[in-house]
N, C-alpha and C positions, 0 to 999 in steps of 0.2 A: 858786350859791344858787336854791331854790325862791321861787316867788312866790305872795303870796296877795292877792288883790283885795277889798277892803271897799268898797261903794258905797252910797249911801243918796239917798233921792228929794230933789229940790230944794227949798228953801223958805226962808222970811226968818225972821230973829231965831234962829238956832240958835246951839249951844253952838260954839266953836272945837274943832278935832280935838283939840287936846292935852285939852282940859277934858272932851270926850266920853269918850276913849278912857283917860285916867288913871285909875286906880283900878276899871276894868271887870273883871270877870268873866264868861267867854262859856264856856258848853258844858252838859254834862249832869250826871246823877247819878254818872255813870260816870267822866267825863274834863271837864276845863276848863284852860283857860288863864286867867291875871291879869296883866294890865298893871297892877302895883302903882306906888305914888308914888314919887319919886324913881329913876326908870329901873327899877325892880327888876321882873324877870320870873321868873313861877311856874307850873308846869303839872303836871298831875297825871293819870294815868290807872289805875283801878282793875280789877283782873282777879282775880275769886273764887279761880281756881287760882293762878294764877302770881305774884299778888300785885301790890303797887303800885309804880309807878314814879313818881318826884318828879324835875322839871327845875328848876333854879334858873339864873338868868342875868340878862341885862339887855335892855332895849329902849330904842330912843331914836327921836324923831320929826325926819324933816327934810322940810318942806314938809307932804306928805300922805303920806309912805311912812315906815313902821313898820320898823324892822330889829331882829330878834331874834338875840341871840346867847346860846347857852347856855355856862355855866360849869363846873356839876356836873349829874351824873345817877346817881340810883340806883334800881335796880329791873331787871325782866326785859326791859322795852322799851326799854332806852336805846340800842340800835343803831338804832331807827327814830325815837325821839323826841329823842336828843340830836345833833340838826342845825339849824344856823342858817336862817333864811328872812326873806322881806321881805314887807310888808304895805302895800298902797296904800289909804289911806284918804280917801273923801270924805264928810263929814258933810252931809247933805241933808234930812234929817228929824228930829224930834225925838225919837223912840222906835222907828221902825223902820229897819232895815238889811239889805241883801243883802251876802252873802259868797261870792266865788269862790275856793274852795280850790285850791290847786297843790301843797300841800306836808301829808304826813301827819303830820308834825311839829307843825303847827299845831294839831292835835287840831279842826278846823273843818269841818264840811261846807258845801259849797255850797249856798247858798240864802237864806231871808228868816228874820229874827230881831228879836225883840222885845225891848227894853231898860226897865228901869226900874229905879230906886234902884241903878244901876251893877252890875245884872246885867244878863245877855242870854240869851235862849232861842230856839231853833228852831221856827218856827211856819209854817204855810203863808201865803205872803205873796200878798195880793192887792193890784194896782195898779190905781188908775183913772188912765186918759189920755182927753185928748181934744184937740181944735184949736179949737173956736170953740165948745163948750158955755159957758155963763155960769156965772159962779163961784158964783152962789147955788144951781144946780143941782148943781154937782161937789159943794160943800159939804154938801148935804143929802143926797146918795148917799154921801158918806164918812162923815158922823154915823150914818146909817142903819145902814152895814155895822157900822160899830164898835158901835154898841148891840145888833145882834143877836150880836155876839161875846162881850157881857160874861159871860155865865152859860157860854159854851162855851170861852173861853181856847183858842182852837184856830188863830185866824188873827191877823194884823197887817197892817192896812190902811192905805194911803197915797195921796197924790194924785201923780201921777209928772209928768215933763216935758210941757211943751206939744208936741204932735204937729206937724209941719211938713206933712204932706200930709194930703189929704182922709179922714178916718177912714171915711168910709161911713156904713152904718147901724151902731146899737148893737149890741154884740154881746160874747161870753165866750169866751176860749180859755184854754187851759191848757198849762203847760210838760210838757215829755214827759221832763226831767230825772229826776224821779221821778214817773212818770206815773200810778200809782195814787194817790198824794198829790195830784197836781194836778187830776186827774178827779174825784176824791172832794170834792174844795174846790169846784171849779167847779159842780158839781151843788147843793152847799150853798148858794153865793151865788146861782145861777140860782133856786133856791128862794125865797130871801131877796126877790130883786128882783121875783119874779112878784106879789108882795104889793103892789107898786106898778102901779097901771093903767097909768099913761103910759109905765111901761116894759114891762110885759108880759111874757110868755114867752119867754125865750131859750135856744136850744140849745147849749150847750158844744161847743167843737171842738178838737182838737189844734193848738197853733201850730206853725207854721213855722220861728219862730227857734229855733235850736239852743243859742244862748249865754244864755239866759234865767234870770234868777236869782229873779226871782216865781215863785209856782207857778200863779196865776192873773191874767188881764189882763181887766179890764172898761175896753172903748172905748166911749167916749160920742159918739154922732154929734151934727152939728153941729145937727141938727134935734130933738135932744131936749130939752126943758124943761120945768121944775117948773111944774106948773100953778096959776095965780094963787092959786086956792082952798087949796092944800097950802102956797104961799108965806105967806099969811096967817094960816095957822095953822088954818083951817077944814076 
């Protein structure tokens, strides 16, 4: 059985995994999977030349693992899509999730997703991380980058887990999983942050991490702090 790992950024007051996943539809205009209520599973892939493939079956949640079992399949891609797979899910953010796909049958690409109204779409994921930066600083940067994206709708931004080691200086790095996407998004984020004098100009660099599911990671150094004037709204 192939495995698909879904993880999200840690936070408080989040929906239980069952409530987050049940009813969710994830995909694009050409293909999607739906974890419907009462354990019903539905997946479709549209091909203009070959036609549409439709898979129906069941899904079940055990802890944070979703198991999918196809029951019927109609269409040209059944050999590829009529396959059972498992999904490990950790709900740790309200609207942002990352997916590590290990099965073509899942119809989900590895990367970052934005979810709203029980629909999820793939976007460029921007993760903010720190060890000792103050919450006010991190929240300001989070809101700032989210506001910058409102008219673009190309990124999904979240505050990641606290770092254990000294992060060093504030920096931007991009994942080489989809290198062009990562580099382009990193340059976009660097341009936004350059507007903040207390952050300044940052040169994006390729990440050494090989299994990253974010596209861009902004590491905030312990000495980076929101200026009092900005904090007070002045």
